[in-house]
N, C-alpha and C positions, 0 to 999 in steps of 0.2 A: 650537508649541514643538518644537524638535528633540528627538530621543530622548535621554534621559539614561540612561546605563548606570551603575547604581550599582556601585561597586567595593567589595565586601565583603572585608575582609582575610582572607587565606587561613588565618590563625591560628584563625578561628572556624568555617571551613567546610571540614572534611576529608571527602573522599568515599570510598565503599567499594564494591567490586564483586567479582564472582566471578573466580577465577583458573583458567584453563583451560590444561592442559599438552598440547601436541601433540607426541607422541614422534617423529612423522615429520620434525620440524624440528630434532631434536637434533644437537649437535656441528657446527653451522654457524658460520662467522664471524658476528659480531653483525649486521652490515648485511645479510648474506644471509638470516639468520634473520628480521630485521625485514621484509625485502621479501617473503619467502615467506609470512610470517604475514599481512601485509597483502593479498597476492595471494589468499589463501584466505578471509579473514574480513571484510575491509574492505567496507562497503556499496557503495562506488564502486570496486570492484576493477578494473572495466573502464576507469577513468580514470587508472590508475597510469601514470606516465611510463616510458619505456624507460630503463634504467640502464647505466652504463659501469663499467669497472674503477676509474676515478677516483672515481666516486660511491661505490663500495664502500669507499673509503679515507677517506671523510669522517667527521667525528664522528657518532656514532649519532643524537644529537638533531637535528643539522643535516640528516642524511640522511633521517630520519623526516619532518621538516617539508617537505622537498623533494618528498615523495611525495603530500602531501595535496591533495585536490580543492578547487577554488575554492569549491564549494558547501558545503564542510564548515566551518560556522561563519559568522560575519559580522563586519563592522567591522574586518577585518584580523586577527581572531583565529580560531583553529580550535577545534572541539569535541573532535576527537581529540587525544590528548596522550601524552607519553612521560615516564617518570621513571627516575631512576637511584638504586639503593641506598636505597630508601625503604620504610617499612612502610605500605602503602596500606590496611591494615585496622586502624588504630589508633583506630577509633571517633571520638567527639567530643572526645577529649582532645587538647589542643594547648598549645603555649607561646604565651601571649597576654596582652595588656593587658586584655582582656575587654570590648571594645566594638566594635560594628558601625558602619560608617560608609560614606559615599559621597563621591566627589570631583566638583566641578563648576567650570565656568568661566562667568562671567556675560555675556560678550559675545564677538563674533567676533575682535576684535583684542586682547583681553586676554591677558596672560601669567600673571597671578596665578591660582592655583588655591585653592579653599576646600574644606574637609572638613566635612561635616555629620554629627553624631552621630545615629545612628538609635536605638540602645539600648545599655544596659550589662548585663553579666552580674552577678547577685547575688554579692557577696563578692569580685569581681575588683578589681585595682588601679585600673581606671578608675572604678568605682563609689565606691571608697574615697576617690578624689581629688575626687569631686564632679561628674564629667561626667554629663550627662543628655540625654535626648531633645531634639533641636532646637538644641543648642549648635553654633556655628560655630567653626572653627579655621583660622587663617591661616598658622601657622608651627610648627615644632618645633625645639627647641634653638636658637632664634634664626634659623633658616633659613626664609625665606619660601617657601611652597609655590608652585612654578611649573610650567608645562607641560613643563619640562625635567627637573624633579627630584621631582615629586610621588610617583613610585613608590618612591623611596628610603625613605620612611617605613615601608613595608610590611616592610622588612628589619630595622627597629629591634627591639632586644630589651632594651637596658639602660634605666636611668632616663631619662625624657624630659620636657622642659618644653614645654607647648603654650600658644600664645597663643589665648585663647578670647574670643569676642565675639558680636555680633549684626549683622544686616543692617538698616541704616537708610538710607532714601532711596537704595537701590540700592548702598550702599557698606558695607564691613565696618568696624565700630566695635569696637575692642578694649575689653573690660571687665575682664579679669584674666588672670593666668597660672595654669596648673594643672600641678603636678608629679606625674607618675605613676611609681610605683616600677617596678622591672624586671619584665618579663613573667614570668608563672608558668605552671606546667603545671596545667591544669584542664580540666574537661569543660563543654560547654554543652548543657543540656537544651533540645530544640527546642520544648517546651511552655512558652511564655513567659507567657501569660495565659490562664486558663480561668475564666469566671464567668458568671453569669446575672443580667440586669438586669430589674427590673420597671418598665416604661415604659408609662404610660397603660393600666394593667391588662393589659398583654401581657408574657409572659415571653420574653425575648430572650437566648438563649445566645450567648456570644462566645468564640472560640478564636483566639489569635495563636500561630501555629505557624511556626517559623523555619527549619527544614531537615528533610529526610527522612532521618533517621538512626535506626537501630534501637536503639542502645545506646552507652554510653561506651567500651566496650572494643574491639569489632570488629563486623562485620556479623552474626556469629552471636549476639551479645549482644542480647537482645530487651527489655532493661530499659525503654527509652523507649516501644517499641510496647505493652508491657504497661501502662505508666502511662497511655498514651493510651486504652486500653480502659477503665481505671478511671475516667478523666475522663468518658468518654462514658456510662458506667453512671450516674455522678452526674447528667449532663445529662438522661439518660432519666428518672431519678427525679423530675426537676423538671418534666417534660412541657412543654418550651418550645413557644411558638407560632411562633417564628422562630429562625433560626440564622445567625450571621455568622462566616465563616471568614476570618481575616486572613492573607494570604500575601504582603503587600507586600514583605517582606524575605527571602522564601524562594526561593533559587535552584535548589531541587530536591534530588536525591539518589537514594536507593534506591527502586526500583520496588516492592519488597516492602513498604516502609513506606507508599508511596502506596496500595497495595492495601488495607492495614489501614485507613487513614484513609477511603478511598472507601467501604469496606464499612460503616464506622461511620456514615457520612453518608447512605448509600443508603436509600431507602424500602423498606418490607417487600416490595413487589412486584418489586423489582429483585434481591433476594438470590438468589445462585447463578447469576445471568446474567453474561454476559461484560462484563468491565471494559475490557480492551484486548487487542490482538493485535500481536505483533511479527513484522514481515516482513523476513526476512534476504535476502541477495543470491541471485541466480539460481543461482550455483554451489552454494551450500549447499542451496538449495531447501527451506527450513525455515520453519515458522510456529509460534509459541508463543503460547498463550492464557492470560490471567489472568482469573479470575472474581471477582465480589463474593461471596466465600466466606462463607456463613452461619456456618460454624464459628468464624470470627473473633470473632463476637459472644459466643460461649460461652453462658452462661446469661442474658446481658443482652438488652435489648430494642432494636429499631430505633427511632430517633427518629421515623421514618415521616412526615417532613415532605414537603410537595410543592413547597417553594421553598427555595433556598439563596442567600444573599448572600456574595459573595467579594470581598475588598478586594485590588486588584492594583496593580502598578507596573512600571516597566521592569526591576526586579529579579526579578519573578515569572517563573520559568522551569522547564523540564525537568519534573520530577515534579509541580510545582505546576500546570503547564499540563495535565498528564495528568489531574489531578483534575477540571479543568474539562471537558476533552474526553471523558473516560471516563464522567462522570456525566450529561452533557447528554442522552443518550437517555432517561434515567429521571427526571430532576427538573428543574424550572425553575430555571436559574441566572442570577442578576443580578450583573453585574460592575460594581464601583465603583472608580475609580482611574485607572491609566494603562494604556497598551498593553503587553501582556506581551512577553517576549523572542522567543518563536517557536522553541523547541527541540522538534521533533517526531521526534527520533531517539534511539536508545539506544546504549550502549557496553558492551562486555565487556572484561575484563582478561585479558591473556596474558603469561606469563613463562616463562623458561627458566633458572631460578636455578642449575641445575647447571653451566651453561656461561657465562651472562652475568648482569650485574647490572641489566639494563634491564627495565622493565615497560611494556607497551603498553596504551593505553586507546583503541583505534580505534572510530569509529562503525561499528556492525555491523548496525543494523536501523532500519527506519522503524516508527513506532508509530501505530496507528490505533485508533479506538473500535469498538464493536459494529456501528455502521452503516457502517464502512469509511472514516470521515472522518479524514484526517491532514493536510489542507491548511491548516496554521496556522503556516507558517514565518515569516510576517510578524507573528505574535503575535495575541492576541485583543483586539479593541477593547472598551473598557468601554461599558456601557449608560449610565453616568453618569460622565463624565470628572471627575476630581478629582485635584489634584496638591499633596501636602503641602509640596513645595519652595517653593510660593508663599506659605506661611504664615511670615512673618518676625516677627510680633508675637503676643503672647497665646498662646503655644504651650502646650498642655495636656499633661499626662503621658499616656503610653500607657495605655489602659484607662479614661481619663476619658470620660464620656459626651458631653463637649463637645470632645474632641480631634477635629481636623479630619476625619479619615477615618472614625472610628467614629461621630462625631456626624452626619456626612453620611449614613451608612447608616441610622442611627436616624431621621433626618428623612425619608428616603425611605420607610421602613416606616410612619411615621405619616401622611405627606402624599401619598405616591405620586410625589413629585418632590424634587429636591435643594433644601433651603432656601437662600434668597438669601444668608444670612450665610456659607455655606460655598463660595460661588462665588469664583473668582479675583478679586482686587482688581487695580486698574490697576498697582499696584506690582509685580505678579507678571509683567508683560510684559517679562521680562528673558530674553535669549537664553541658554539653557542648553545647553552643548555636551557631547557624550559624551566621556568620558575612560576608554577601555578600558585596563586595566593588567595583566590576568592571563588565563591560559587558562581557558576554561570548557568544560564537557562535556555530553553528552546524558544522558538518563535512565540511571541506573546499574543494570545487571541483575546480581543476585546469586543 
C-alpha cells in the first residue's frame, strides 16, 4: 500500500517554538535578513543557492521557498516554513470545527477524494453535530471533494454541511448529511484517552496522546505537561504490567513536552541519562543535550516497565518519532501500525519584529539518540503492520478494547502475535494515494 499522509487540519495542530533575536541582522531589507538568517542557522546552509538583485525583490515567502534544500522535507513539501504576522505562541487554542481528519484517494485514476474522521474534541461543533471516529465524508456544502479542491475545506470557517457515509464494496455510500455550526475558538488537550484495562488478570495502561503541546496559552504554559504528570502518577499507582502509547494521530511538536513524556515512560535505570542530542551545522559548531530528567517525576514513581507498545501510522512524526528513537536504548519498544513519517530534524524560530513582520522556522539541527542513531528519515517500520483505513465495517469507538488498533495490541500482548481478526481483509486491498496539503516541520525546539 502506498504511503498515506494524513492531513490533519491546521486548526487542531498549532506549533510553538523559541524565538531567537540576532541583533547582527537588524535593519536589513526583509529578503536580505531572510538570507543572512538562513546562511547562519539553516542546517543545510552550504546548499543555499546564489542570489541576485531580482531574487531580493521577490515576495518574502516565495524567496524563502526558493532557498530550501531538496532534502528539507518530502513529497514536495518542506519542513522549514515561513509565516507572516502570526502569533506562533498561541498554544493549542484555535478556531476550529473540532475534529481531526485525513484525506484519501482509493485508486490511481480516481479524482474523487474522501475525508475520514479520526476523532472529535469534546464540546466542539463537530461532536455536537454527531460526527464520530471512522465516519467518511464525500462533500461539503454540496461540493464533491476532488484532487483539485480538497484543500479548500481547510479554509472553511462558517456553517458547513457534510455528506457522511461509509465504504461498501470499495465505494462510498452516503447515509446522511451533517450540519456543523461555525468554527469556534477553543483549545485541544493532547491527552485524549488515559485508562487502565484489566485483561486476563493483566493491568494494561493506555494513553492516546495527540500532540506535543505544553499548554493552551503558549509554550511557557505547562498546563498539559503538568496534567500528563498527574496522569502518570495515577498510572504508577495502578502498577500496570504493560503500557500502550497511542501516537497514530500525533504529528509531533515541542521537544520539551517529548522530554516530559519520555521521562515518565522511562525505566528507573534510564533516569538522568541522555534522551537526545541536537547536532547543529558546522558553522555554529554546537551540540545540545536533553536528558531523561528525574526531577520531572517530582515525588512520583517511575512505571519501571521493560517493554512499551506504541501505536503508529503515517501521521506519527517529529517528536512522536523522537519518543521511539530516544527511548529505544533503554526499553524494548514494540511498534504496531504503519510506517512513521521520518522527521529526524529540529527547527528553531527566528524573527525581527522591529523591522519585519515575517517569522522563520528553518530546520536547524539533526536529532540523534544517546547511541548516536538518527538514520530514520524513511520512518520507523512497525513490528506488526496494521492499518485502520482498511476497517470499513464494525468500527469501534476509540478506547474500546475491540477497536482495530488497540484490540490488535491487546491481542499481541495476550498471544504474542496479531490475532487473525485484526489482519487486513481482501476488501482493504485498495490503492490509497498520499494527499499532502500543508507544510509540516521538524521537532520544535523551545
